[in-house]
LOPA-31930 format. One record per residue (C-alpha): x, y, z; residue in three letters; residue number from 1. Coordinates in steps of 0.1 Angstrom, whole numbers, plus 5000, padded with zeros to 4 digits. Layout:
N
<rec u="X" v="Y" w="Z" r="ALA" k="NUM"/>
...
end
This chain:
112
<rec u="1620" v="0312" w="4333" r="MET" k="1"/>
<rec u="1588" v="0312" w="4312" r="SER" k="2"/>
<rec u="1556" v="0294" w="4323" r="ASP" k="3"/>
<rec u="1550" v="0284" w="4287" r="PHE" k="4"/>
<rec u="1550" v="0247" w="4281" r="GLU" k="5"/>
<rec u="1541" v="0226" w="4251" r="VAL" k="6"/>
<rec u="1522" v="0193" w="4258" r="ASP" k="7"/>
<rec u="1537" v="0171" w="4231" r="LEU" k="8"/>
<rec u="1516" v="0142" w="4240" r="GLU" k="9"/>
<rec u="1484" v="0162" w="4238" r="ALA" k="10"/>
<rec u="1494" v="0176" w="4204" r="MET" k="11"/>
<rec u="1503" v="0141" w="4192" r="SER" k="12"/>
<rec u="1469" v="0128" w="4204" r="SER" k="13"/>
<rec u="1452" v="0157" w="4186" r="PHE" k="14"/>
<rec u="1469" v="0149" w="4153" r="VAL" k="15"/>
<rec u="1459" v="0112" w="4157" r="GLU" k="16"/>
<rec u="1423" v="0123" w="4163" r="SER" k="17"/>
<rec u="1423" v="0145" w="4132" r="LEU" k="18"/>
<rec u="1438" v="0117" w="4111" r="ALA" k="19"/>
<rec u="1412" v="0093" w="4124" r="SER" k="20"/>
<rec u="1384" v="0117" w="4115" r="PHE" k="21"/>
<rec u="1398" v="0122" w="4080" r="GLU" k="22"/>
<rec u="1400" v="0084" w="4075" r="LYS" k="23"/>
<rec u="1364" v="0078" w="4088" r="GLU" k="24"/>
<rec u="1349" v="0108" w="4069" r="ALA" k="25"/>
<rec u="1361" v="0094" w="4036" r="LYS" k="26"/>
<rec u="1336" v="0065" w="4040" r="GLY" k="27"/>
<rec u="1306" v="0088" w="4040" r="TYR" k="28"/>
<rec u="1291" v="0097" w="4007" r="ASP" k="29"/>
<rec u="1262" v="0121" w="4005" r="VAL" k="30"/>
<rec u="1246" v="0100" w="3978" r="GLU" k="31"/>
<rec u="1242" v="0072" w="4004" r="ASP" k="32"/>
<rec u="1219" v="0094" w="4024" r="TRP" k="33"/>
<rec u="1199" v="0113" w="3999" r="VAL" k="34"/>
<rec u="1173" v="0098" w="3975" r="PRO" k="35"/>
<rec u="1182" v="0097" w="3938" r="ASN" k="36"/>
<rec u="1161" v="0110" w="3910" r="SER" k="37"/>
<rec u="1146" v="0076" w="3903" r="GLY" k="38"/>
<rec u="1132" v="0076" w="3939" r="MET" k="39"/>
<rec u="1115" v="0110" w="3934" r="LEU" k="40"/>
<rec u="1089" v="0113" w="3907" r="GLU" k="41"/>
<rec u="1084" v="0151" w="3912" r="ASN" k="42"/>
<rec u="1111" v="0170" w="3893" r="SER" k="43"/>
<rec u="1107" v="0201" w="3915" r="ASP" k="44"/>
<rec u="1114" v="0180" w="3946" r="LEU" k="45"/>
<rec u="1144" v="0163" w="3928" r="TRP" k="46"/>
<rec u="1158" v="0197" w="3919" r="ASP" k="47"/>
<rec u="1157" v="0209" w="3955" r="ARG" k="48"/>
<rec u="1170" v="0176" w="3968" r="THR" k="49"/>
<rec u="1198" v="0177" w="3943" r="ASN" k="50"/>
<rec u="1207" v="0213" w="3953" r="ALA" k="51"/>
<rec u="1207" v="0202" w="3989" r="PHE" k="52"/>
<rec u="1229" v="0173" w="3981" r="GLN" k="53"/>
<rec u="1254" v="0195" w="3963" r="ASP" k="54"/>
<rec u="1255" v="0220" w="3992" r="THR" k="55"/>
<rec u="1259" v="0192" w="4017" r="TRP" k="56"/>
<rec u="1287" v="0176" w="3997" r="GLU" k="57"/>
<rec u="1305" v="0209" w="3993" r="LYS" k="58"/>
<rec u="1302" v="0215" w="4030" r="GLY" k="59"/>
<rec u="1316" v="0180" w="4039" r="LEU" k="60"/>
<rec u="1345" v="0184" w="4014" r="ASN" k="61"/>
<rec u="1353" v="0219" w="4028" r="ASP" k="62"/>
<rec u="1353" v="0204" w="4063" r="LEU" k="63"/>
<rec u="1375" v="0175" w="4053" r="ARG" k="64"/>
<rec u="1399" v="0200" w="4036" r="ASP" k="65"/>
<rec u="1400" v="0222" w="4067" r="ASP" k="66"/>
<rec u="1407" v="0193" w="4090" r="ILE" k="67"/>
<rec u="1434" v="0181" w="4067" r="SER" k="68"/>
<rec u="1450" v="0215" w="4068" r="LYS" k="69"/>
<rec u="1447" v="0217" w="4106" r="ALA" k="70"/>
<rec u="1462" v="0182" w="4109" r="SER" k="71"/>
<rec u="1491" v="0193" w="4087" r="SER" k="72"/>
<rec u="1497" v="0225" w="4106" r="ALA" k="73"/>
<rec u="1496" v="0208" w="4140" r="VAL" k="74"/>
<rec u="1519" v="0180" w="4127" r="SER" k="75"/>
<rec u="1543" v="0206" w="4115" r="GLY" k="76"/>
<rec u="1543" v="0223" w="4149" r="ALA" k="77"/>
<rec u="1547" v="0191" w="4167" r="LEU" k="78"/>
<rec u="1577" v="0181" w="4146" r="GLU" k="79"/>
<rec u="1592" v="0216" w="4151" r="ALA" k="80"/>
<rec u="1588" v="0213" w="4189" r="TYR" k="81"/>
<rec u="1602" v="0178" w="4189" r="ALA" k="82"/>
<rec u="1632" v="0190" w="4169" r="GLU" k="83"/>
<rec u="1637" v="0220" w="4193" r="TYR" k="84"/>
<rec u="1636" v="0197" w="4223" r="MET" k="85"/>
<rec u="1662" v="0174" w="4208" r="GLU" k="86"/>
<rec u="1685" v="0203" w="4199" r="GLN" k="87"/>
<rec u="1680" v="0217" w="4234" r="ALA" k="88"/>
<rec u="1691" v="0184" w="4249" r="LYS" k="89"/>
<rec u="1722" v="0185" w="4228" r="VAL" k="90"/>
<rec u="1731" v="0220" w="4238" r="HIS" k="91"/>
<rec u="1723" v="0213" w="4275" r="MET" k="92"/>
<rec u="1748" v="0185" w="4274" r="ARG" k="93"/>
<rec u="1774" v="0210" w="4263" r="GLU" k="94"/>
<rec u="1764" v="0234" w="4291" r="VAL" k="95"/>
<rec u="1765" v="0206" w="4316" r="THR" k="96"/>
<rec u="1800" v="0197" w="4305" r="LYS" k="97"/>
<rec u="1812" v="0233" w="4307" r="ALA" k="98"/>
<rec u="1796" v="0237" w="4342" r="ALA" k="99"/>
<rec u="1813" v="0206" w="4354" r="ALA" k="100"/>
<rec u="1846" v="0219" w="4342" r="TYR" k="101"/>
<rec u="1841" v="0253" w="4359" r="LEU" k="102"/>
<rec u="1828" v="0239" w="4392" r="SER" k="103"/>
<rec u="1862" v="0237" w="4409" r="PRO" k="104"/>
<rec u="1867" v="0274" w="4402" r="PHE" k="105"/>
<rec u="1852" v="0301" w="4425" r="PRO" k="106"/>
<rec u="1826" v="0323" w="4408" r="ALA" k="107"/>
<rec u="1836" v="0359" w="4403" r="VAL" k="108"/>
<rec u="1823" v="0381" w="4431" r="GLY" k="109"/>
<rec u="1814" v="0351" w="4453" r="SER" k="110"/>
<rec u="1840" v="0360" w="4479" r="GLY" k="111"/>
<rec u="1856" v="0326" w="4477" r="ALA" k="112"/>
end
């Protein structure tokens, strides 16, 4: 038997954490943290600040997108494992029934 085991609770907790981050990250807007052009009288300084703001916003949007993709992928894997476990239970019930039926009969080669 394999030593491989899937921790469904940990995967579920991870998905919840990712979803929580996505939810919280939506509330942050780069414009809330960077001065606007009216606050900066120097156009050179504004151009650089605006470029920084654009880069920062792109980075945050890319991070949110990556986290959303990760959340979707882990959710999909979690659903697949849960479905597999449910199907395994169904099949094991059939195996258990068959084993119960065969138990009164001696196993081939057992000498019984």
